[in-house]
Every structure is written in C-alpha cells, then in structure tokens.
N, C-alpha and C positions, 0 to 999 in steps of 0.2 A: 498308772505310771510304773507301779512296782514290777509288773511283768516285763516291761522294757528294760528296766534296770537289771533284772535277772538275765534277760537275753543278752545284754551287753557284757555282763560278767562271764557268762558261759562262752560267748563268742570270743572274748579276750583270752580265756583259758585255753580254748581249742587252738587259737592262732599261736599262742606262745608254745603250746605243746607241739604243734606242727613245726614251728621253727627249731625246736630241739631235735625232732625226728628227721627233718629235711633241712639242714642248714643251708642257707643261701646268703643273700646279701642283706638280710635282716628285715625284709618287708613284713613278713608275718609277725615277727617279734615286735616291731614298732607298732603295727596296727593293733596287735593284741594288748600291748601295754597301754596304748591310748584308750582302747575300749575298756580295759579294767579300771584305769584311773577315772574315766568318764562315769562308769557305773558307780564307783565309790563316791565320786564327787556329787552325783545326783542323789545318792542315798543320804549323804550328809546334809545337803541343802534342803531336801524335801522332808526327810524323816528324822533328822537329828543325829546326835552323837551316839546314842545307844545302838540304834539299828546300823549305823555306820560301822561300829566296832564288831557287831555280830556278823555283818556282811564281810568285813575284812577277815575275820577268823574263818568264816565259811569258805572264802576264796582260797585261803592258804591250805585249809584242810582238803578241799577238793583237788587242788593242784598236787599235793603230796599223795593223795589217793590215786590220781592218774599215773603218777610215776611208779607207785607201788604195783599197780595193776599191769603196767608195761613190763616191769621186771618179772612179775609172776607169769605173764603170758609168753615170755621168751622174746618179745619184741625188742626189749632193751639190749639183750645179748647180741641180737642181729645188727644193731646199729652202732654199738660202742666198740671201738678198736681196743683190743687188749694185747695185741702182739707188741713186743718191744724190738726195735731195730738194734741189733748188736754189731752191725757192720762197721768196720773201721774205715777211715778216710782212704780213698784210693791213692796209691803211690804211682805218680806219673813217671818215675824213673823206669818202671817195668816196660813202658812203651818205647823208650828211646832205642832199644836194640831192634825194634821192628822196622825201622826205616829201610826201605829197599827190599824187604822180605816179600815173598809171595805166599798166597794162601787160597782157600776156596770159600766162597760164600755159602753160609748155611741158611740164609733167608734172602728174600728179594730185597735189594737195597733201594729204598724209595725216599729219599736218598740214604736214610739210616737203616742199619740192619746188623747182622752178626756174621762174622767170618772166622774161620779157623786159620790162624797164622802162626807158624812156628810151633804147632802143636797146642796152641792156646786159643780159647774162644774169646774173641775181642769184638766189642761194639765198634762199628766202623761207619764211615760216611763216604758216599761216592762223591765224585767231583761235580755232581749235579745231575748226572744221568741215572736212569733206572738200570740196575744190574740184576739179572736173573739169578736164581738159586743155582748152586753148583758151578758157577763161573770162576775161572782162575783170575785172581786180582793181585795187584802189587801195591804196597804201601808207598805213597809218594810224598806224604807230608804228615807231621804230627804237630798239632797245635794244642797245647795244654793237655786235655784229656780226650781230644778228638783225633781219631786216626782216619786220615783221608786216603782212599784207595781209588785205583782206576783198573779197568779191564786190561789184562796182559795181552799184548800183541804177540801173536804167533800161534 
C-alpha cells in the first residue's frame, strides 16, 4: 500500500506545481490537493502518527525543493510577471475635441484598430464595418473612451 501512497503524494505535488505554472480555473490545484490529502490520510490511517508526520515533512520539503529548482533553472523567471504598470488613468476629455475630425487608419479596423486623428494615435472603432488600413475616416461619435469612426465619403 505504501507505494500507492507515495504515488498519490507525488501526483498531488506535480498537479499543484502544474497549477502554479499554468494557472487555469483550478482543476489541477483541486485534484492535487485532494491527492495530497488522500495520501496523508491513508498514511495516518494505515501507518500511524509518526509516519504521517514524516510524510507531511517530506511533502513540504519536496514542494519547496521543486520551487527552488524552478527558480534555479530560470523557469520561474519566465512565468512570473515582474513589470509594474505605471500608466495613469486615461483622461476622456482629450477625446472630446476629436468629434468631427478626420484622420487615417494605421491598422485594419475589425471593427477596432488604430487611427491617426489630429496628429494623435487613437484607438478607434468602426461603425461595424471592416475598414482597411490607410483609409480616410471621420470621427462620428465618442462614447466614454470609445471613438467611433466611419469611412469619409469623397
């Protein structure tokens, strides 16, 4: 029975580590936790308190060893976000002067994209149609932070 307990513990550790590396909706974390608790409960029921405590210490040590190895191998640095976002909240008043202005699209609007309007790069939305790159557009509506444009006739 002891080999199955070890398999459950290792499987639980691997699943929890997988949840840390690939966060999702928690399936690996939940299954890993159930597996670990199952292995510890079986150890306590079959082998008693002393082996349960040894198994608990072993599981914790192995988990921290896995985290340490992930940091040493560089895997940890690839998955942990270290950048800080320093951007300030967008001022919607900047957009108010754009109503009625014309500009040129810098990307295809599907329906969202970027256009240069009044010398500024602005995120825009078409009125539902696709608009090709380098098309002349006019701002027809501004709703909150959304600038809505249409193709200029002429």
